[in-house]
C-alpha positions as CSV (number, residue, x, y, z in Angstrom):
1,X,-5.1,-16.7,7.7
2,X,-5.8,-13.2,6.3
3,X,-2.3,-12.0,7.2
4,X,0.7,-11.2,5.0
5,X,3.9,-9.3,5.7
6,X,7.1,-8.2,4.0
7,X,9.5,-7.2,6.7
8,X,12.7,-8.1,5.0
9,X,12.1,-7.5,1.3
10,X,10.2,-10.8,0.8
11,X,6.5,-11.2,0.9
12,X,5.1,-13.9,3.3
13,X,1.4,-14.9,2.8
14,X,-0.4,-17.4,5.0
15,X,-0.6,-20.6,2.9
16,X,-4.4,-20.3,2.7
17,X,-4.0,-16.8,1.1
18,X,-1.1,-17.6,-1.2
19,X,-1.7,-17.6,-5.0
20,X,0.8,-18.9,-7.6
21,X,-0.2,-16.0,-9.8
22,X,-1.8,-12.9,-8.1
23,X,-2.5,-11.3,-11.5
24,X,-5.2,-13.9,-11.9
25,X,-6.7,-13.2,-8.4
26,X,-9.7,-10.9,-7.6
27,X,-9.2,-7.2,-7.4
28,X,-9.0,-7.5,-3.6
29,X,-6.2,-10.1,-3.8
30,X,-4.3,-8.1,-6.4
31,X,-4.6,-5.0,-4.3
32,X,-3.3,-6.9,-1.3
33,X,-0.3,-8.0,-3.3
34,X,0.3,-4.4,-4.4
35,X,0.2,-3.3,-0.7
36,X,2.8,-6.0,0.2
37,X,4.9,-5.1,-2.9
38,X,5.0,-1.5,-1.6
39,X,6.7,-2.9,1.5
40,X,9.3,-4.6,-0.6
41,X,10.0,-1.3,-2.4
42,X,10.2,0.5,1.0
43,X,12.7,-2.1,2.2
44,X,14.8,-1.5,-0.9
45,X,14.7,2.2,-0.1
46,X,16.2,1.3,3.3
47,X,13.0,2.0,5.3
48,X,12.5,-0.1,8.4
49,X,9.3,-1.8,7.3
50,X,9.1,-4.3,10.2
51,X,9.3,-1.8,13.0
52,X,7.4,0.8,11.0
53,X,4.5,-1.6,10.5
54,X,4.4,-2.7,14.1
55,X,4.4,0.9,15.3
56,X,1.6,1.9,12.8
57,X,-0.6,-1.0,13.9
58,X,0.2,-0.5,17.6
59,X,-0.8,3.2,17.5
60,X,-3.7,2.6,15.1
61,X,-2.2,5.0,12.6
62,X,-2.6,3.1,9.3
63,X,-5.0,5.3,7.5
64,X,-3.9,8.2,5.2
65,X,-7.5,9.4,4.8
66,X,-8.8,12.0,4.3
67,X,-6.1,12.7,1.8
68,X,-5.1,16.3,1.5
69,X,-3.4,17.8,-1.6
70,X,-0.7,19.1,0.7
71,X,0.1,15.6,2.1
72,X,3.6,14.4,1.2
73,X,4.9,10.9,0.8
74,X,7.5,11.4,3.5
75,X,4.9,12.5,6.0
76,X,3.2,9.1,5.7
77,X,4.3,6.0,7.7
78,X,5.0,2.7,5.9
79,X,1.5,1.4,6.4
80,X,-0.1,4.6,5.2
81,X,2.1,4.6,2.2
82,X,1.2,0.9,1.4
83,X,-2.5,1.6,1.9
84,X,-2.3,4.7,-0.4
85,X,-0.6,2.6,-3.2
86,X,-3.2,-0.2,-2.7
87,X,-6.0,2.3,-3.0
88,X,-4.4,4.0,-6.0
89,X,-4.3,0.6,-7.7
90,X,-8.0,0.1,-6.8
91,X,-8.8,3.5,-8.2
92,X,-7.2,2.8,-11.6
93,X,-9.4,-0.4,-11.6
94,X,-12.6,1.5,-11.2
95,X,-13.1,1.7,-7.5
96,X,-14.1,5.1,-6.0
97,X,-12.0,5.7,-2.9
98,X,-13.9,8.0,-0.5
99,X,-11.7,10.8,0.8
100,X,-9.0,10.5,-1.9
101,X,-8.9,11.7,-5.5
102,X,-6.9,9.7,-8.0
103,X,-5.2,13.0,-9.0
104,X,-4.0,13.7,-5.5
105,X,-2.8,10.1,-5.1
106,X,-0.8,10.3,-8.3
107,X,1.0,13.5,-7.1
108,X,1.9,12.0,-3.8
109,X,3.1,8.5,-4.8
110,X,6.7,9.0,-6.1
111,X,6.5,6.2,-8.6
112,X,2.9,6.7,-9.9
113,X,2.4,7.3,-13.6
114,X,0.7,10.7,-13.7
115,X,-2.3,11.1,-15.9
116,X,-3.5,14.4,-14.4
């Protein structure tokens, strides 16, 4: 419970966390789905999501914060990228993310719709 993964282009949620329609979930549930969907995109881009996630968690290197305007997408590991996209989603839904401006997030995420 409280665990999800997408090591092979498919998202796997613990049965207790699965929703038939994540768009109807809470902001936290939707943001979690966005995080896992980022791993699906990474897999489609030929990134090694399974090993990358294990290494990030093993080394404790999952945070992209504080976000610098000079940070590049390629410099982030798979978990940092997914957390950045999750927090970007949260920011466009009214959540203030300490240490990261929405403008900087938009310029770093390659598929973000830029408003700034």
